[in-house]
C-alpha positions in Angstrom: 139.2 30.6 60.0 141.0 33.1 58.1 139.0 34.9 55.2 141.1 35.6 52.1 139.2 37.3 49.3 140.1 39.1 46.2 139.9 43.0 46.4 137.3 43.1 43.8 134.8 41.6 46.0 134.5 44.9 47.7 132.8 46.2 44.8 130.9 43.1 43.6 130.2 41.2 46.8 130.2 44.1 49.3 127.2 42.6 51.4 129.1 39.3 51.6 132.3 40.9 53.0 130.2 42.9 55.3 128.8 39.9 56.8 132.1 38.0 56.9 133.8 40.6 59.1 131.3 39.9 62.0 133.6 36.6 62.3 136.9 38.4 62.1 139.1 40.3 59.7 138.9 39.7 55.9 142.1 39.9 54.1 141.9 41.2 50.8 144.4 40.3 47.7 145.3 42.1 44.5 147.1 40.2 41.9 147.6 37.2 44.3 149.5 39.5 47.0 148.0 41.0 50.3 146.6 44.4 49.8 144.1 45.2 52.5 142.4 44.1 55.8 139.0 44.9 56.5 137.5 44.5 60.0 134.4 45.1 61.9 134.4 48.9 63.6 133.8 47.4 67.2 136.9 45.0 66.7 139.0 47.9 65.3 138.0 50.0 68.4 139.0 47.5 70.9 142.2 47.1 69.0 143.1 50.7 69.1 141.6 51.6 72.4 144.7 50.2 74.4 147.1 51.9 71.9 145.6 55.3 73.0 145.9 54.5 76.6 149.6 53.4 76.3 150.7 56.6 74.3 
């Protein structure tokens, strides 16, 4: 399930965001619009590993 949360949760509910990224990326919004995506470091490494090999 996609997690969408306000960007202020990074400051006030960091531990919840940290736990949520274990299940997949968390999309953060600012003023109701997409702003950032936060993901687990392991997931990011897998995603970018193939890009480096292709370049």
